[in-house]
C-alpha positions as CSV (number, residue, x, y, z in Angstrom):
1,P,4.5,27.2,33.1
2,A,3.0,28.8,36.2
3,S,-0.3,27.0,35.9
4,R,-1.3,24.8,38.7
5,S,-4.9,23.8,37.8
6,S,-6.2,21.5,35.1
7,P,-7.8,23.1,32.0
8,N,-10.0,20.0,31.4
9,K,-13.3,21.7,32.4
10,I,-12.8,24.4,29.9
11,L,-11.5,22.2,27.1
12,L,-14.2,19.6,27.4
13,Q,-16.8,22.3,26.7
14,W,-15.6,22.3,23.1
15,Y,-16.4,18.6,22.9
16,E,-19.9,19.3,24.2
17,E,-20.6,22.3,22.0
18,V,-19.1,21.3,18.6
19,G,-17.9,17.7,19.0
20,L,-14.2,18.7,19.1
21,D,-12.1,15.6,20.0
22,V,-10.2,16.8,23.1
23,R,-7.7,14.4,24.8
24,P,-5.9,16.0,27.8
25,W,-2.6,14.3,28.6
26,P,-1.4,14.1,32.2
27,E,2.3,14.6,32.6
28,K,2.9,10.9,33.3
29,R,1.6,10.2,29.8
30,Y,4.7,11.8,28.2
31,L,7.3,12.7,30.8
32,P,10.0,10.6,32.6
33,P,9.6,10.7,36.4
34,K,12.5,13.1,37.0
35,M,10.9,15.8,34.9
36,R,7.4,15.7,36.4
37,G,6.1,18.4,38.7
38,P,6.9,22.1,39.0
39,C,10.5,23.5,39.0
40,Q,12.1,23.2,42.4
41,S,14.9,25.7,41.8
42,D,14.9,29.4,42.8
43,D,16.9,30.2,39.6
44,P,14.6,31.6,36.9
45,E,16.9,30.4,34.2
46,K,16.8,26.8,35.4
47,C,13.1,27.0,35.7
48,L,12.8,28.3,32.2
49,W,14.8,25.4,30.8
50,H,12.8,23.0,33.0
51,H,9.7,24.3,31.3
52,R,11.2,24.1,27.8
53,D,12.5,20.5,28.3
54,R,9.0,19.4,29.4
55,Q,7.5,21.2,26.4
56,Q,9.9,19.5,24.0
57,C,9.0,16.1,25.4
58,F,5.3,16.8,25.0
59,I,5.7,18.0,21.4
60,M,7.8,15.0,20.4
61,S,5.3,12.6,22.0
62,C,2.4,14.4,20.5
63,M,3.9,14.4,16.9
64,A,4.7,10.7,17.3
65,E,1.0,10.0,18.3
66,F,-0.3,11.9,15.2
67,K,2.2,10.0,13.0
68,R,0.8,6.7,14.3
69,M,-2.7,8.0,13.5
70,N,-1.5,8.8,9.9
71,K,-2.3,12.5,10.3
72,T,-0.4,14.7,7.8
73,W,-1.3,18.2,8.9
74,V,-0.7,19.2,12.6
75,L,-0.7,22.6,14.2
76,L,1.2,23.2,17.4
77,T,0.0,26.2,19.3
78,D,-0.2,27.5,22.9
79,V,-3.5,28.5,24.7
80,D,-2.5,32.2,24.5
81,E,-2.1,32.2,20.7
82,Y,-4.8,32.7,18.1
83,L,-5.0,32.6,14.3
84,V,-5.5,35.6,12.1
85,F,-4.9,36.2,8.4
86,N,-1.3,37.2,7.5
87,Q,-2.3,39.8,4.9
88,I,0.3,41.9,3.0
89,R,0.7,45.3,4.6
90,E,2.7,48.5,4.0
91,D,4.8,47.9,7.1
92,D,5.7,44.3,6.1
93,P,9.4,43.3,6.4
94,V,11.6,43.1,3.3
95,V,10.4,40.2,1.1
96,P,13.1,37.5,1.3
97,L,14.9,36.3,-1.8
98,D,15.5,32.6,-2.7
99,K,19.0,33.2,-3.9
100,A,21.7,35.9,-3.6
101,P,21.7,38.9,-5.9
102,E,24.5,38.8,-8.5
103,G,27.9,39.7,-7.1
104,I,27.0,39.3,-3.4
105,P,28.5,36.4,-1.4
106,T,26.2,34.0,0.5
107,M,26.6,33.5,4.2
108,N,25.6,30.0,5.4
109,D,24.9,28.7,8.9
110,W,24.8,32.4,10.1
111,K,23.9,33.9,13.4
112,Y,23.2,37.5,14.4
113,H,24.8,38.8,17.6
114,N,23.0,41.9,18.8
115,T,25.9,43.8,20.5
116,N,24.5,47.3,20.0
117,I,27.9,48.6,18.9
118,G,27.7,52.3,18.0
119,G,24.3,53.2,19.5
120,S,21.3,53.5,17.1
121,L,23.3,53.7,13.9
122,H,25.1,50.3,14.1
123,G,23.6,47.0,14.9
124,G,25.4,43.8,16.0
125,V,27.6,41.5,14.0
126,I,26.9,38.4,12.0
127,D,29.1,35.3,11.7
128,G,28.8,32.3,9.5
129,T,30.4,30.5,6.6
130,V,31.3,32.4,3.4
131,N,32.9,30.4,0.5
132,G,33.8,27.6,3.0
133,K,35.5,30.0,5.5
134,F,34.1,31.0,8.9
135,T,33.6,34.8,8.7
136,T,32.6,37.5,11.2
137,S,31.3,40.8,9.8
138,D,32.0,44.2,11.1
139,P,29.1,46.0,12.8
140,I,26.1,45.8,10.6
141,I,24.3,48.7,8.9
142,T,21.1,46.9,7.8
143,N,18.9,47.3,4.8
144,P,16.3,50.1,4.6
145,K,13.8,48.3,6.8
146,N,16.4,47.2,9.3
147,E,15.8,43.5,8.6
148,V,18.5,41.0,9.6
149,A,16.7,37.9,8.5
150,Y,17.2,35.0,6.0
151,G,16.7,35.8,2.4
152,N,17.9,39.4,2.9
153,T,21.1,41.3,2.1
154,V,22.9,43.2,4.8
155,M,25.9,45.5,4.8
156,D,28.5,46.3,7.4
157,I,30.2,49.6,8.2
158,Q,33.0,48.7,5.8
159,G,30.6,48.4,2.9
160,K,30.8,44.6,2.7
161,Q,27.5,42.9,1.8
162,Y,26.3,39.4,2.6
163,F,23.3,37.5,1.5
164,L,21.9,35.5,4.4
165,R,20.8,32.0,3.2
166,D,17.6,30.4,4.5
167,D,19.5,27.7,6.3
168,V,16.4,25.7,7.3
169,A,15.1,25.5,3.8
170,F,18.6,24.3,2.6
171,L,18.8,21.7,5.3
172,E,15.3,20.4,4.5
173,A,16.1,20.2,0.8
174,T,19.3,18.3,1.4
175,A,18.1,16.0,4.1
176,L,18.6,12.2,3.7
177,P,15.4,10.2,3.7
178,S,16.9,7.5,6.0
179,A,20.1,6.4,7.7
180,P,23.0,5.1,5.5
181,P,23.9,1.4,6.0
182,N,25.3,0.6,9.5
183,V,24.8,4.2,10.8
184,P,22.8,4.4,14.0
185,T,19.7,6.6,14.1
186,L,19.2,9.2,16.9
187,K,15.8,10.4,18.2
188,D,14.5,12.8,20.9
189,P,17.7,14.9,21.3
190,W,18.3,16.7,24.6
191,F,21.3,19.0,25.0
192,A,23.6,19.5,28.1
193,G,26.8,21.4,27.6
194,N,29.1,19.5,25.2
195,S,26.9,16.3,25.5
196,L,23.9,15.3,23.5
197,Y,21.5,12.8,25.1
198,V,19.4,10.8,22.6
199,R,17.4,7.6,22.1
200,I,19.5,5.4,19.9
201,Y,18.4,2.8,17.4
202,N,20.4,0.3,15.3
203,D,23.5,0.9,17.5
204,T,26.2,-0.7,15.5
205,Y,28.9,0.8,17.8
206,D,28.0,-0.2,21.4
207,N,25.0,-2.6,20.7
208,N,22.6,-0.6,23.0
209,E,19.1,-1.8,22.8
210,D,16.7,0.2,20.5
211,G,15.3,3.1,22.4
212,S,18.1,3.3,25.0
213,F,18.7,6.9,26.3
214,V,22.5,7.5,25.8
215,P,25.0,10.4,25.8
216,I,26.9,11.4,22.7
217,M,30.0,13.5,23.2
218,M,30.3,16.3,20.7
219,D,33.1,18.9,20.2
220,W,30.7,21.9,20.4
221,E,29.8,24.4,23.1
222,I,26.4,26.0,23.6
223,G,25.9,28.6,20.9
224,D,28.9,27.3,18.9
225,A,28.7,27.6,15.1
226,K,29.2,23.8,14.7
227,R,25.8,23.2,16.2
228,R,23.9,25.4,13.7
229,S,23.7,22.6,11.1
230,F,22.2,20.1,13.6
231,Y,19.0,19.2,11.8
232,G,16.9,16.1,11.2
233,G,17.8,14.1,8.1
234,H,21.6,14.9,8.4
235,L,24.6,13.2,9.9
236,I,26.6,14.2,12.9
237,V,30.1,13.1,14.0
238,D,31.0,12.7,17.7
239,T,34.5,13.2,19.3
240,K,35.4,9.6,18.4
241,G,34.7,10.1,14.7
242,R,31.5,8.0,14.9
243,R,28.7,9.0,12.5
244,Y,25.0,9.1,13.5
245,Y,21.9,9.9,11.6
246,L,19.4,12.3,13.1
247,E,15.8,11.2,12.6
248,K,14.0,13.3,9.9
249,E,11.2,14.3,12.2
250,Q,10.0,16.9,9.8
251,E,9.1,14.3,7.2
252,L,5.3,15.0,7.5
253,W,5.6,18.7,7.6
254,P,3.9,20.7,4.8
255,R,6.5,21.4,2.0
256,R,8.4,24.6,2.4
257,Y,7.3,27.3,0.0
258,S,9.6,29.7,-1.9
259,A,9.4,33.4,-1.1
260,Q,7.5,34.1,-4.4
261,D,5.0,31.3,-3.8
262,S,4.4,32.5,-0.2
263,I,3.7,36.1,-1.4
264,A,1.3,34.8,-4.1
265,A,-0.6,32.7,-1.4
266,R,-0.9,35.8,0.8
267,R,-2.3,37.9,-2.0
268,R,-5.2,35.5,-2.4
269,L,-6.4,36.2,1.1
270,P,-9.7,38.1,1.5
271,S,-9.4,41.8,2.5
272,T,-10.3,42.9,6.0
273,G,-14.1,43.2,6.3
274,E,-14.7,41.2,3.1
275,G,-17.8,39.2,4.1
276,S,-17.3,36.8,7.0
277,K,-14.8,34.4,5.5
278,S,-13.1,32.2,8.1
279,I,-9.7,30.4,8.0
280,L,-11.6,27.2,7.2
281,D,-13.3,28.9,4.3
282,V,-10.0,29.9,2.8
283,L,-8.5,26.4,3.4
284,K,-11.5,24.9,1.5
285,G,-11.1,27.4,-1.3
286,E,-7.4,26.7,-1.7
287,A,-8.2,22.9,-1.8
288,K,-10.8,23.4,-4.6
289,K,-8.1,25.2,-6.7
290,G,-5.9,22.1,-6.4
291,C,-3.4,23.8,-4.1
292,D,-1.3,22.0,-1.6
293,R,-2.8,22.4,1.9
294,G,0.6,23.6,2.9
295,A,0.0,26.8,1.0
296,L,-2.1,28.0,4.0
297,G,1.1,28.2,6.1
298,P,2.3,31.6,4.9
299,C,-1.2,32.9,5.0
300,L,-1.5,32.7,8.8
301,S,-0.1,34.6,11.7
302,I,-0.2,33.5,15.3
303,P,-0.1,36.5,17.7
304,R,0.1,36.0,21.4
305,L,-2.1,37.6,24.1
306,L,-0.5,40.5,25.9
307,Y,-1.0,39.0,29.3
308,G,-0.4,35.4,30.4
309,S,-1.9,33.6,33.4
310,H,-0.2,33.0,36.7
311,E,-1.3,31.0,39.6
312,N,0.3,30.7,43.0
313,N,0.1,27.6,45.1
314,K,-2.9,29.1,47.1
315,T,-5.2,29.3,44.1
């Protein structure tokens, strides 16, 4: 976000060297006029959200462009990230489960709040829905590897245990392929307090033209539990009781793998120092076995460089 110079000179070297198709986009290609240019505020928080809003606009436009090109496998990455094999190691986190162990209740639409209650022994609290009731745990004593993550069981200081559902996998599995009859479709969401700004299509309520950018009033607050099930392919209801369908933007994503399938894919990776196999070699090998190309997903890790770049207006 602090960059002030164009990367074109560097990026176009890849076209000259290996024929990589590089298409730099100026901000007017994907941003509305009010969002162009650097942040003008002195508030770091406002500038952070200025950057993230711009980033979201770019990603949505980029994915739409690839969809028009009928591309079915797209990787979104930053310039300070690089790909390495995600091999299984001794210090790996606890392997997630696909369903709760017998006798342990499942918590849905959950969120961990790191309150640091009790110093190093106790973690924060978790809230979510258990058997249809919104529940807040006591301070959490986590599992042996201190993992508070989906597919794991955690225990609080009262000895109560909860299995944390993989909410994203559930929402993907239960998503509707298209809007029900007479229900408008919403695209490109942008949040502002209790309001949701979207592009609306098939507006059967107010007859807005397709693609109009309109506000939708919701009964949530930032961070409120009601917003956790906001996901493409599902319906939302505004304060007037009107139903809307959220575009299923993840339709072309590689299919989500179960925990067991992900571990199996990682175990097929070459060991460190085993010849000079590249990520492309592994991808081709998986394809020859008849595997879905999406199987490469759990095999990759994307670390970030320790230091980022910063340019001031004088450079």
